[in-house]
C-alpha positions as CSV (number, residue, x, y, z in Angstrom):
1,M,-206.2,12.4,-23.7
2,P,-208.3,13.1,-20.6
3,L,-210.0,10.3,-18.9
4,E,-213.8,10.0,-19.2
5,A,-215.8,11.2,-16.2
6,P,-217.4,8.3,-14.2
7,L,-221.0,7.7,-14.8
8,E,-223.6,8.6,-12.2
9,P,-225.5,5.7,-10.4
10,V,-227.6,3.8,-12.8
11,E,-230.9,4.6,-11.0
12,T,-230.2,8.3,-11.2
13,R,-229.4,8.0,-14.9
14,A,-232.5,6.0,-15.7
15,D,-234.7,8.5,-13.9
16,D,-233.1,11.5,-15.7
17,L,-233.2,9.9,-19.1
18,N,-236.8,8.9,-18.8
19,L,-237.6,12.4,-17.8
20,R,-235.8,14.0,-20.7
21,Y,-236.9,11.6,-23.4
22,R,-240.4,10.6,-22.2
23,H,-242.1,12.4,-25.1
24,H,-239.7,11.2,-27.8
25,A,-240.5,8.7,-30.6
26,A,-238.8,5.3,-30.6
27,S,-236.2,6.2,-33.2
28,A,-235.3,9.3,-31.3
29,V,-234.9,7.4,-28.1
30,L,-232.6,4.9,-29.9
31,R,-230.6,7.7,-31.5
32,H,-230.1,9.4,-28.1
33,A,-229.2,6.1,-26.4
34,L,-226.4,5.6,-28.9
35,S,-224.9,9.1,-28.3
36,D,-226.0,10.3,-24.8
37,P,-223.0,10.4,-22.4
38,Q,-225.2,9.3,-19.6
39,V,-225.9,6.0,-21.4
40,G,-222.2,5.2,-22.0
41,R,-221.0,2.2,-24.0
42,I,-224.0,0.4,-25.5
43,A,-224.9,-2.7,-27.5
44,L,-228.1,-4.0,-29.0
45,V,-229.1,-7.5,-27.9
46,S,-231.3,-9.2,-30.5
47,S,-233.0,-12.6,-30.7
48,F,-233.7,-12.2,-34.4
49,G,-237.2,-13.3,-33.5
50,A,-240.6,-12.4,-34.8
51,E,-240.4,-8.6,-34.4
52,S,-236.6,-8.1,-34.0
53,V,-236.1,-6.7,-37.5
54,V,-237.9,-3.5,-36.6
55,L,-235.3,-2.4,-34.0
56,L,-232.4,-3.8,-36.1
57,H,-233.5,-1.7,-39.0
58,M,-233.8,1.4,-36.8
59,L,-230.3,0.7,-35.6
60,A,-228.9,0.2,-39.1
61,V,-230.4,3.5,-40.3
62,I,-228.7,5.3,-37.4
63,D,-225.4,3.4,-37.1
64,R,-224.9,0.0,-38.7
65,T,-221.5,-0.2,-37.0
66,A,-223.0,-0.4,-33.5
67,P,-222.5,-3.8,-31.7
68,V,-225.3,-6.3,-32.0
69,L,-225.2,-9.3,-29.8
70,F,-227.1,-12.5,-30.9
71,I,-227.4,-15.3,-28.4
72,D,-227.2,-18.6,-30.2
73,T,-228.4,-21.2,-27.6
74,R,-227.6,-24.0,-30.0
75,M,-231.3,-25.0,-29.6
76,L,-232.8,-22.4,-31.9
77,F,-235.0,-23.2,-34.9
78,P,-233.0,-23.6,-38.1
79,E,-235.3,-20.9,-39.5
80,T,-234.1,-18.5,-36.9
81,L,-230.5,-19.1,-37.8
82,D,-231.2,-18.6,-41.5
83,Y,-233.2,-15.5,-40.8
84,Q,-230.4,-14.0,-38.7
85,R,-228.0,-14.3,-41.6
86,Q,-230.5,-12.9,-44.0
87,V,-231.4,-9.9,-41.9
88,A,-227.8,-9.1,-40.9
89,D,-226.7,-9.2,-44.5
90,R,-229.6,-7.1,-45.8
91,L,-229.1,-4.4,-43.2
92,G,-225.4,-4.3,-43.5
93,L,-224.7,-4.9,-39.8
94,T,-220.9,-4.7,-39.4
95,D,-220.4,-5.7,-35.8
96,L,-222.6,-8.7,-35.2
97,R,-221.3,-10.9,-32.4
98,I,-222.6,-14.5,-32.0
99,I,-222.8,-15.3,-28.3
100,Q,-222.8,-19.0,-27.1
101,A,-222.4,-20.9,-23.9
102,R,-218.9,-22.2,-23.3
103,P,-218.4,-25.8,-24.5
104,E,-217.0,-26.8,-21.2
105,D,-220.1,-25.4,-19.4
106,L,-222.4,-27.3,-21.7
107,A,-220.4,-30.5,-21.2
108,R,-220.6,-30.2,-17.4
109,Q,-224.1,-29.0,-16.9
110,D,-226.1,-30.3,-19.9
111,P,-224.1,-33.2,-21.5
112,A,-227.2,-34.8,-22.9
113,G,-228.8,-31.6,-24.1
114,D,-232.0,-32.3,-22.2
115,L,-231.7,-29.8,-19.3
116,H,-234.6,-27.8,-20.8
117,G,-237.0,-30.6,-20.0
118,S,-236.1,-31.1,-16.3
119,N,-235.1,-27.5,-15.4
120,P,-235.9,-24.8,-18.0
121,D,-234.7,-22.0,-15.7
122,A,-231.3,-23.6,-15.3
123,C,-231.1,-24.2,-19.1
124,C,-231.9,-20.5,-19.8
125,T,-229.2,-19.5,-17.2
126,L,-226.6,-21.8,-18.9
127,R,-227.4,-21.0,-22.5
128,K,-228.7,-17.4,-22.4
129,T,-228.1,-15.4,-19.2
130,Q,-224.5,-16.4,-18.4
131,P,-223.2,-16.0,-22.0
132,L,-224.9,-12.6,-22.2
133,E,-223.4,-11.4,-18.9
134,R,-220.0,-12.3,-20.3
135,A,-220.7,-10.6,-23.6
136,L,-221.9,-7.4,-21.9
137,D,-218.6,-7.0,-20.0
138,G,-217.3,-3.6,-20.9
139,F,-220.7,-2.2,-21.8
140,D,-222.6,0.3,-19.7
141,A,-226.0,-0.3,-21.3
142,W,-227.9,-2.6,-23.7
143,I,-230.8,-2.2,-26.0
144,T,-233.8,-4.6,-26.0
145,G,-236.9,-4.9,-28.2
146,R,-239.3,-5.5,-25.3
147,K,-242.7,-3.8,-25.4
148,R,-245.5,-3.3,-22.9
149,F,-248.1,-5.1,-25.0
150,Q,-246.2,-8.4,-25.1
151,A,-247.1,-9.7,-21.6
152,G,-248.4,-8.6,-18.2
153,T,-244.9,-8.8,-16.8
154,R,-244.0,-5.9,-19.2
155,A,-247.0,-3.6,-18.6
156,A,-245.0,-0.9,-16.8
157,L,-242.0,-0.9,-19.0
158,E,-240.1,2.4,-19.4
159,F,-237.7,3.6,-22.1
160,F,-234.8,3.3,-19.6
161,E,-234.4,0.8,-16.8
162,A,-231.8,0.5,-14.1
163,D,-230.5,-3.1,-14.0
164,I,-229.3,-4.7,-10.8
165,D,-225.8,-5.1,-12.3
166,G,-225.4,-1.4,-12.7
167,R,-226.2,-1.3,-16.4
168,L,-229.0,0.5,-18.2
169,K,-231.5,-1.4,-20.2
170,V,-232.9,0.7,-23.1
171,N,-236.3,-0.2,-24.5
172,P,-237.0,2.2,-27.4
173,L,-240.2,0.3,-28.5
174,A,-241.7,0.1,-25.0
175,H,-244.8,2.1,-25.8
176,W,-245.5,0.6,-29.3
177,D,-248.5,-1.6,-29.8
178,K,-248.9,-4.5,-32.3
179,A,-250.2,-2.2,-35.1
180,D,-247.1,0.1,-34.8
181,V,-244.8,-2.9,-35.3
182,Q,-246.7,-4.2,-38.3
183,D,-246.9,-0.8,-39.9
184,Y,-243.2,-0.3,-39.6
185,M,-242.4,-3.6,-41.1
186,I,-244.8,-3.1,-44.0
187,N,-243.7,0.5,-44.7
188,N,-240.1,-0.5,-44.7
189,R,-240.6,-3.7,-46.6
190,L,-238.8,-5.7,-44.0
191,P,-238.5,-9.5,-44.2
192,R,-240.6,-11.5,-41.7
193,H,-239.4,-14.4,-39.7
194,P,-240.8,-17.5,-41.6
195,L,-242.2,-19.1,-38.4
196,V,-244.6,-16.2,-37.8
197,A,-246.8,-17.4,-40.7
198,R,-246.9,-20.8,-39.0
199,G,-248.4,-19.5,-35.7
200,Y,-245.3,-18.4,-33.8
201,P,-245.7,-14.7,-32.8
202,S,-243.0,-15.1,-30.1
203,I,-240.0,-17.3,-31.0
204,G,-237.4,-18.8,-28.6
205,C,-235.7,-22.2,-28.6
206,A,-237.2,-25.0,-30.6
207,P,-237.9,-27.4,-27.6
208,C,-239.6,-24.7,-25.6
209,T,-241.7,-22.8,-28.2
210,S,-245.0,-23.9,-29.6
211,P,-247.6,-22.2,-31.9
212,V,-250.1,-19.8,-30.3
213,K,-253.8,-20.2,-30.8
214,P,-256.0,-17.2,-31.8
215,G,-256.8,-15.0,-28.8
216,E,-254.0,-16.3,-26.7
217,D,-251.2,-14.1,-25.2
218,E,-248.4,-13.5,-27.7
219,R,-246.0,-15.4,-25.4
220,A,-248.4,-18.2,-24.6
221,G,-246.3,-20.5,-26.7
222,R,-243.1,-20.0,-24.7
223,W,-242.6,-22.7,-22.0
224,R,-246.2,-23.8,-22.4
225,G,-247.5,-25.6,-19.4
226,A,-244.6,-24.3,-17.2
227,A,-244.8,-21.6,-14.5
228,K,-242.3,-19.6,-16.5
229,E,-242.8,-16.4,-18.6
230,E,-239.3,-15.0,-19.1
231,C,-236.0,-16.5,-20.1
232,G,-234.1,-15.0,-17.1
233,I,-232.2,-12.3,-19.0
234,H,-234.5,-9.7,-17.6
235,F,-234.7,-11.3,-14.1
236,V,-232.3,-11.6,-11.2
237,N,-232.3,-14.8,-9.2
238,G,-235.5,-15.9,-10.9
239,K,-237.4,-12.8,-9.9
240,M,-238.2,-9.6,-11.8
241,V,-236.4,-6.6,-10.6
242,R,-237.9,-3.2,-11.4
243,T,-235.6,-0.4,-10.5
244,G,-236.4,2.1,-13.2
245,A,-238.0,5.5,-13.1
246,G,-240.9,5.6,-10.6
247,Q,-240.0,2.3,-8.9
């Protein structure tokens, strides 16, 4: 059996993919991402949060055997864990992988479970970023549910991004607005995260997520009162790195 040809540099691939698929719909971008040789081995990373079911449903329609990585920080709302099980079962996802920090790392770096209060960046690194990096070993790309409308830090988001680690990040819903998300959920009769009705449009870990008031940014309830807007998964050394098309 012949060996697979090595992939081109990630920046080159991101530019080319954005050029080829710039006018495609979200579902088409996802379908191509799952099969295009330039993308390579790929997994979907999902928080099973407020809007996650949209992308998970799209994936299940195309290929429910594709890998789905769920990061369980061990500080999630109980409602999120219940919702994760409900959605995975309903959609028939067959390769759901639960990702957690290693017990020895938690014992060494956060023995009391209160690191989020003194150093939220370090907590996110320990419980999210490092476990995801290990889980993505062997993959060339990963799919996210990020969208431009969610925050100012995402205003220039493209379908395909070049990550600093040499992987592609694929954002099929990048150009969707809030109405697109809601319409898709209604039209496909998808279950909603129970916390949305209680004022949580963006849902992370329980200690670091609060309800959002009318008129506030969707992510205003994440790390409220702290100079922090992202968990670190989409950052490098605490700083956003934009290396996709046009950067």
